[in-house]
Structures are given as C-alpha cells and as structure tokens.
C-alpha positions as CSV (number, residue, x, y, z in Angstrom):
1,X,144.8,190.9,227.6
2,X,144.0,193.9,225.4
3,X,145.7,195.0,222.5
4,X,147.7,197.9,222.1
5,X,148.1,199.7,219.1
6,X,151.3,201.8,219.0
7,X,151.6,205.1,216.8
8,X,154.9,206.5,216.4
9,X,156.4,210.0,215.2
10,X,159.3,210.5,212.8
11,X,162.0,212.5,214.7
12,X,163.2,213.7,211.4
13,X,162.6,213.7,208.0
14,X,163.1,210.4,206.1
15,X,162.7,210.4,202.7
16,X,163.3,206.6,202.7
17,X,160.1,205.9,204.4
18,X,158.3,209.1,202.9
19,X,157.7,210.6,206.0
20,X,158.3,214.3,207.3
21,X,159.4,215.5,210.5
22,X,156.6,214.8,213.5
23,X,154.6,212.8,210.9
24,X,152.8,209.8,212.5
25,X,153.1,206.3,211.4
26,X,152.0,202.8,212.6
27,X,155.2,200.2,212.5
28,X,154.8,197.0,210.4
29,X,155.3,193.9,212.2
30,X,155.7,190.3,210.6
31,X,154.0,187.4,212.0
32,X,157.2,185.5,212.7
33,X,158.2,188.5,214.9
34,X,155.3,188.4,217.2
35,X,155.7,185.8,219.9
36,X,153.1,182.9,220.1
37,X,151.2,184.2,216.9
38,X,152.6,181.2,214.5
39,X,151.1,178.7,216.8
40,X,147.9,180.4,217.2
41,X,147.6,180.4,213.5
42,X,148.5,176.8,212.9
43,X,145.8,176.0,215.5
44,X,143.3,177.8,214.1
45,X,143.9,177.6,210.3
46,X,141.3,175.5,208.4
47,X,142.6,173.6,205.7
48,X,140.9,171.9,202.7
49,X,141.7,169.0,200.5
50,X,140.7,169.1,196.9
51,X,137.0,167.7,196.3
52,X,136.7,164.7,194.3
53,X,133.2,163.0,192.8
54,X,133.1,161.0,195.7
55,X,134.4,163.3,198.5
56,X,133.8,166.8,199.6
57,X,136.9,169.2,199.9
58,X,137.0,172.9,199.2
59,X,133.7,172.5,197.1
60,X,130.9,169.9,197.8
61,X,131.6,166.3,195.8
62,X,128.0,167.3,194.1
63,X,129.5,170.4,192.9
64,X,132.8,169.0,191.8
65,X,130.3,166.2,189.8
66,X,128.9,169.1,188.1
67,X,131.8,171.1,187.1
68,X,133.5,167.9,185.7
69,X,130.6,168.0,183.3
70,X,131.7,171.1,181.8
71,X,132.9,170.7,178.3
72,X,136.0,172.7,178.0
73,X,136.7,171.7,174.3
74,X,135.1,173.3,171.3
75,X,131.3,172.4,170.8
76,X,130.2,171.1,167.6
77,X,126.7,172.7,168.3
78,X,124.8,174.8,170.5
79,X,121.1,174.5,171.6
80,X,119.2,177.8,172.2
81,X,115.7,178.6,172.9
82,X,113.6,181.4,171.3
83,X,111.5,183.6,173.2
84,X,108.3,181.4,172.2
85,X,110.1,178.5,173.6
86,X,111.3,176.8,170.0
87,X,114.4,175.0,170.2
88,X,117.1,175.7,167.6
89,X,120.6,173.9,167.1
90,X,123.4,176.1,166.0
91,X,126.5,174.6,164.2
92,X,129.1,175.4,161.9
93,X,129.9,173.6,158.6
94,X,133.0,172.6,157.4
95,X,133.2,175.8,155.5
96,X,132.8,177.7,158.3
97,X,129.0,178.6,157.7
98,X,126.7,178.9,160.1
99,X,123.6,176.4,160.2
100,X,120.4,176.9,162.3
101,X,118.0,173.9,162.9
102,X,115.0,173.5,164.6
103,X,115.7,171.2,167.4
104,X,114.2,169.1,170.0
105,X,114.1,170.1,173.8
106,X,115.8,168.1,176.4
107,X,112.6,166.7,177.5
108,X,111.8,165.2,174.0
109,X,109.2,168.0,172.9
110,X,109.8,170.3,169.9
111,X,109.3,173.2,172.1
112,X,106.4,175.6,171.0
C-alpha cells in the first residue's frame, strides 16, 4: 500500500486559515482519525522504565550509579589542577574570603 499525499486548494479567500483564493495547503490530520494508526503505534512504541543503580532503564545502571554520585548541594571545597599539574584546594572561610591551599591529588601525590 502506498501513501497518498493530498494537496488541497482554497476555493475562496479564507482569513481564518490565512489562505487566499487558489492557494495550496495540506490538510492536518489527527492520529485518532487515521484508521488503525493507534494500534500500529502501540505495537511499535518502545517504553523505558527509570534506571536504578541495579537495573538498566532509559540509561544504563552504570550511568545511573555515576549520576547518583553528583553532588547537588553547595560544595565545601573545590580541587583544581594548575597547568604544571599542581593540585590546589579552593574553599571559602566563614567570612566569605577565598582560601587556596596546595593540596594532594587523588592518587596521593602532591602533583608536580
């Protein structure tokens, strides 16, 4: 079965549709007005459950585990790496002053 595309022409000026006499347009059709289309969609639609740390869903369980590690609240300090590889820890004092201290890398080294 082939799909037939129907193009219509406005018989008169129609300000409600924004069409002038003889202007071409395509009719807009809702899904529920096409016979059998809803059943076809129900048969072919893939549904996903939410992912959990132990079960895949819309994302993998491994990605869900990583996402759960993201800190959403305010951070007490931030670890940054300088161009030479040195690690620095930036924090804020109770008075709102920034503090920057040389820190330790995740592997236990002091950087460069």
